[in-house]
C-alpha positions in Angstrom: -3.5 -7.7 10.3 -7.0 -7.0 11.5 -5.9 -6.5 15.2 -2.4 -4.8 14.8 -2.0 -3.2 11.3 -5.4 -2.2 10.6 -5.8 -0.5 14.1 -2.7 1.6 13.3 -4.1 2.5 10.0 -7.4 3.6 11.6 -5.4 5.8 14.1 -3.6 7.4 11.1 -6.8 8.3 9.3 -8.3 9.8 12.5 -10.5 7.1 13.7 -10.3 6.3 17.4 -10.8 2.6 16.9 -11.2 -0.2 14.2 -14.8 -0.4 13.8 -16.6 -3.6 12.6 -17.4 -1.8 9.3 -13.7 -1.0 8.8 -12.8 -4.5 9.4 -15.6 -5.8 7.1 -14.5 -3.4 4.4 -10.8 -4.5 4.8 -11.9 -8.2 4.6 -14.0 -7.4 1.3 -10.9 -6.1 -0.3 -9.2 -9.4 0.2 -12.1 -11.3 -1.1 -12.2 -9.1 -4.1 -8.5 -9.9 -4.7 -7.7 -6.2 -4.4 -4.8 -6.6 -1.9 -1.1 -7.2 -2.6 1.3 -8.0 0.2 4.9 -7.2 -0.1 7.0 -9.3 2.2 10.3 -7.8 1.6 13.5 -9.2 3.0 12.1 -12.6 4.3 15.6 -13.8 5.0 15.9 -11.1 7.8 12.9 -12.5 9.5 13.1 -14.6 12.5 11.0 -17.6 12.6 9.9 -20.0 15.4 10.3 -23.0 13.0 13.7 -21.8 11.9 12.6 -21.3 8.3 10.7 -18.2 7.4 9.4 -19.8 4.1 7.7 -22.6 6.1 6.3 -20.0 8.6 4.8 -17.9 5.8 3.4 -21.0 4.0 1.7 -22.0 7.3 0.0 -18.5 7.6 -1.1 -18.8 4.1 -2.5 -22.3 4.4 -4.5 -21.4 7.5 -6.7 -19.6 5.2 -8.4 -16.3 6.4 -7.7 -13.2 4.4 -4.0 -13.7 3.7 -4.6 -16.6 1.4 -6.8 -14.3 -0.9 -4.0 -11.8 -1.4 -1.4 -11.7 -4.0 1.8 -11.9 -2.3 5.1 -10.7 -3.5 8.0 -12.0 -1.4 11.7 -11.0 -1.5 14.8 -12.8 0.0 18.1 -13.7 -0.7 18.7 -16.7 -3.2 20.4 -18.8 -0.5 17.2 -18.8 1.5 15.0 -19.7 -1.4 17.6 -22.3 -2.8 18.9 -24.0 0.3 15.5 -24.7 1.9 12.9 -27.3 1.5 10.7 -24.7 -0.1 7.2 -24.8 1.3 6.3 -22.1 -1.3 7.1 -24.0 -4.3 3.9 -23.0 -6.1 5.1 -19.3 -6.2 6.6 -18.0 -9.4 10.2 -17.3 -9.0 12.1 -14.2 -10.4 15.7 -13.5 -10.0 17.7 -10.4 -10.6 20.2 -11.2 -13.4 23.7 -9.6 -13.6 24.5 -7.4 -16.3 27.3 -8.4 -18.8 30.6 -6.4 -18.6 31.3 -4.2 -20.5 28.2 -4.2 -22.8 25.5 -4.0 -20.4 27.3 -2.1 -17.7 28.6 0.6 -20.0 25.1 1.0 -21.6 23.6 1.6 -18.2 26.2 4.0 -17.4 25.8 6.0 -20.6 22.0 6.2 -20.2 22.2 7.2 -16.6 24.6 10.0 -17.3 22.8 11.1 -20.6 19.6 11.3 -18.5 21.2 13.9 -16.1 22.9 15.6 -18.9 26.5 14.9 -18.1 27.5 12.3 -20.5 31.3 13.1 -20.1 30.9 12.0 -16.4 29.5 8.6 -17.8 32.5 8.2 -20.2 35.2 9.0 -17.4 33.4 6.3 -15.2 33.7 3.7 -18.1 37.4 4.7 -18.6 38.0 4.3 -14.8 36.5 0.9 -14.8 38.7 -0.3 -17.7 41.9 0.6 -15.9 44.1 -2.5 -14.7 43.4 -3.6 -11.3 39.8 -2.7 -11.3 38.7 -6.3 -12.4 37.0 -6.9 -9.0 35.1 -3.6 -9.3 34.1 -4.7 -12.8 32.7 -7.9 -11.5 30.9 -6.4 -8.7 29.1 -3.8 -10.7 27.5 -6.4 -12.8 24.9 -6.4 -10.2 22.2 -3.8 -11.0 21.8 -2.4 -7.5 25.6 -2.0 -7.0 25.9 -0.4 -10.5 23.2 2.2 -9.6 25.0 3.0 -6.4 28.3 3.3 -8.1 26.5 5.8 -10.6 25.1 7.7 -7.8 28.3 7.8 -6.0 30.4 8.7 -9.1 27.9 11.6 -9.8 28.5 13.2 -6.5 32.1 11.9 -5.8 35.7 12.6 -6.5 36.0 10.6 -9.6 38.2 7.7 -8.1 37.4 4.1 -8.0 38.6 1.9 -5.0 40.5 -1.3 -5.8 38.5 -3.6 -3.4 35.0 -4.6 -2.6 35.4 -3.2 0.9 36.6 0.1 -0.5 33.6 0.4 -2.8 31.2 -0.4 0.0 32.8 2.2 2.1 32.2 4.7 -0.7 28.5 3.7 -0.8 28.2 4.1 3.0 29.9 7.5 3.0 27.7 8.8 0.4 24.6 7.5 2.2 25.6 9.5 5.2 26.3 12.6 3.4 
């Protein structure tokens, strides 16, 4: 962090180099527990040990600044659950699914009321209740997928696909628009 990241920060704020004072100030922030590190998508990281959790645990245990930071780490559940977890002293939080139809319809209602088109939300709820949409109902119990569906429905043609692949294709198409 001191050699690569801090050097890039120094350049962005118009300093020609990372001075000793800048490094000392940065280390002081760690010592005062004023640094939070967000390690997002750890399951996407390649690790020489084969397990990113083990590699991060090793870097933390080696001490230095990193061991004094608050660390927020995200990864897929399978990495966390299927590994010998070297970070077992971390607090674990999981994104829980919504219940269908109660939570899903409440979310949709709030979404479309907020942007002042409640009828559009009612149309989405009706479309989800149609026969053959059970797979989509199951998929949108996930808060991220439901958010993407609301965004998609808001700007789309008002049609739901029948399959997961079709739903994801709509998300991709919307993203590129």
